[in-house]
N, C-alpha and C positions, 0 to 999 in steps of 0.2 A: 209062634204063630205069625208073628206080625212080621219077625226078620224073615220069614221064609217067604212072605208076601213080597216084601220090599226088595229081595234078592231077586225075584223072578221078574219084577216089571223092570230093574235094572238090566238083567239079563235080555228080555223083551227088546228093550229099547236098542241095546248094542247090536241085536241080531238082525233089528229092523235097518238099522244104520247100514251094518255091513249089504244086507240083500238087495239094498235100495242105493248101494254105490258110494255110501256117504263115508267121509275119512272123520276117522276118531282124531279129534284134535287133541294133542297133548295139552294136560293141566298146567298152565302159566305159573310159576311161582314167583311171586313180587318180594323180593327182599331188601329191606329198607338199605337207602346207599350210606356208605361209612362216611361220613363226612370228615375230614382232617383238619383241625383247627389248629392254625399253629399260635402258639401263646405270644400275646403282645408284651413287651416289656413294658413293667409299673412304670408310671411318671415320676414316682416318689422313690429316693434311694437315700441312704444313711451309710458313712464310710467311717469306721472306727479304725483307728491308722496308729502305729508308734514313729516316731520321728526321731532322728539325728541332726542337731545341728551342727555344721562343720566348723566352726569358730573363723572370726577374724580378727584383725586388728586395726585399730582405730585411735587415730591420732587426737588426742584433747590438747586444751589449750596451754597446760602445764604438766601433761602426762600422755603416756601410750598404755592403751588398753587392749591386752592380749587375750582375748577368749579359747578356750580349747573345745574340744570337740566333746558334746554330750547327748545327752536323749531328753525325751519327753513324749507327749501324746497331743492326740489332733482327733476332731469330729467334724465331718461333713455332712449337711444335710441339703439333697438337691432335689430338684425338680426339671424333667425333662422338655423343653419347649417343643421339639419335634425338629426333623431336618437335621439331626445331628448336633443341635443346641440344648444347652441347660443353663440352669441360672443357681449358685450353691451359695449358701452361708458357709463358714468356716472358722471353728475356734483351735486354738493350740494353746498349749503351757510345754515351755521348756527350763531348762536351766544347764548352767554350765560355770567352770571355775574362769574367775576371769583375773587376770595377773597385769597389777598396776606397776608401771616406771616410771618412777618421778627422780629424774636425775640418777643418782647410786641406790635410791630408796627403793626396793623392790616388794610390794603385797599382794596377797591374793586373798580373793573375796568370793562371794557366791553370788551370779547373775541370775535373776527371773525374769521370764519374757511371757506374757499373754499378748496372743493377737487375735483379732476378728475381725473379717473379710468377707466381702460380696464379689461373688466372681464370677465371669460368662465363660461357660465350657463348651470348646466344639470337638467331638468324638468324630474320627472316621473310623469305620467298621474295615478291619484289613481282611477277617475271615469272618465265619459264624460265630466264633468264639474270641477273637481278639482284635481288639480296638484301640487305635493310638488317638491322645488329646492333648491339646493346650488348650490353657487359660489364661485369662488376664483378669486382673481385680483390683480394687481398692481395699488396702488395710489400716486398721489401726491397732499400735502395738505400745503397752505398757511395759516399761523398764525399770527395773529396781534392782540397784545395788548398795544396798545400806551402807555397807562398811564405807564406800567413797561418797554417802551423801548422793547418791544418784538416784533421781525419783523423775523419769522422764514418760512423755507421753508424745508418738512420734503418728504420722501418718502418711502414706504414700502409694505409689502401685506396686503391685506384685505380680510375678510372673510364673508360670508353671508347664511340666510337660511329663506325660508319663503313659503309662501302659496299663489297659484292663485285660484279664482273661478269664472267661467264663467258665467257673466248676459247675454250674446248673443253671436252671430259670430264674433261681431266689438268690446266689451269691456270686461275687468276682472278687478275684486277687487285684490290689490294684497297686501299683507302685509309680512314683510321683518326685520330681524334681522342682522346686522352687526358688525363686529370686527375687528379693524385696529391694527395693529401693532407698528401705529405711536403712540407714547404716548404723552398723552395733557389732558388740562381739560375739553377738550369737552367729552370725555368718550366714550363708546360705541353707537351705535345709532339705534333707532326704526323707519321704514317707513310703511306709509300706503297710497296707491293712486290708480289710476284707469289706466290700460292698453287698450292702442287703437292700434286695428291692423290695419296697413293699405298697 
């Protein structure tokens, strides 16, 4: 009974508007606007990377040290300052075979290198997924070649350049070349690894 009464009232209202020349206004459906929020890149990031030391020749007082190519690993912890700049703390470890030539005597030993550095990094975004970066920092290195009684601590500037390629919003592939002003049988370094934004 109530349904019939309600239907009759609505029908009577519509007929009244039509008879009086009124327009039936369409019902407007207000749909919520879909706002697209571009995910902002995290300020903190961690890079885990493998490294290759390229080896170098160093002239000591009474001998020549010749380091070969070998491998190691590194970890960078970074904080983005904005406008393409970031600051990084990085640590790395590598070892290689070092040949000492002293006159006609030739010996081989294992060299071990621990480095720790603070770097300033600047990144240029070439596309949405590719960035080129350069860095300059100051590093400390602990070098040990026990067989030759070498146990040194050195420090100097380090320079680097590389590329980062975004795989998604969280991970990037990173490749980097580094040159240190610290002379040693390890030589320059090449890194490749994964950046995790958190």
